[in-house]
N, C-alpha and C positions, 0 to 999 in steps of 0.2 A: 154273645158274638161267636165265642168259641162253639158252643151247641149248634148255632145255626151252621157254622162252616162243616161240622162233623157229620151234620145231618146231610149236607149236600155231598161230601165226600163219600157217605154210605150209598147214596142214590148212584153217585158215578161209577162206585166200585161193584155195584150190583150189574152193571152194564157198561164195562170199560172201553168199548168200541170207539167212543168219541175222544178217547185221549190215548188212543194207540200211538206208541212210538214217541210220547211226550217224555222229556227229560228236562225239568226246570224246577226252580224253587222261587215262588211268589212270596212276597211279604206284604201284608197289609197293616200299615199304619194308621189306626182308627182314632180319631179324636173324639171328645165327648164322653158323656157320664159313662157310658157302655163300652169305652173304647180300650184300646191296647194294641199290642203288636201280635200279629198272628202270621205263621207261615204255612204255606200249602205246597207240599212237594209231591211232583208228578214223577214217578219212576217205576219201570217195568209194569206199565199199564195199571198202576195202583196210585190212588191218592192217600196222603198222610196229611193231617192238620196238627199243628203243634202251637202252643203259645210261646211266645218269646222270639228269640234270634238264635236259635240252635244251629241253622245252616248260613251259608253264603247265598244272599238271595240275587238272582240275575235281574229280576224286575220288582221294584217296590211301588205300590199305590197307596197313596195317601188320600184320605176322604173322612169325612164326619160319620159318626155312629148311625146318623138318621139316613145319610146317603148310602151306607154300606147296608143296611136293612133293605132299602129299596132296591138297591141293587140284586140282592139276593132273592127279593120277591119278584124280580122281573119288571119292577115299577120305575125302572130308571135305565135309559139307554146309555150304556158305557161311552160310547163315541160323543153323545150330545154332552154328557156330563164332563167329559174331558175338555171339550170345546168351551163350556161355560165355566170351567175351573173348579167344578166341583170335585173332580178326581185329578191328582198330580201324578204323574208317572215318573220314576227315575230308574235308569238303568235301559235295559233292551226293549224297546218301544214293540219290537215285532212280536215279542212274547205277550206283550199287553193286547195285542190284535189277537193273538191266537186264544188267550183267554177269553175274550170276548165271545167266541164261538159257543162257550158254556152257557152264556147269559142270553143268548138269542132265542 
């Protein structure tokens, strides 16, 4: 999971126009065999990924490792997954909506 997030972060950092002005820390609590806790920090038009909980997250998403992989591969619509209970959100839901634009 960490490697997949780092790959996505590298792609975003190569062309940061999509995250211009973002200032937030997202936490992904991923259950399952390949699960763990990961944070994605957006600051100064840059994305940084870390394992664990080094920062205070404004938005936490809870999902399974299977659904997380589908989300990263754009095989799972975030809004539909939320409605069906495949993703649970804690914290600032408006930040979750903002994050959805990266998966569109």
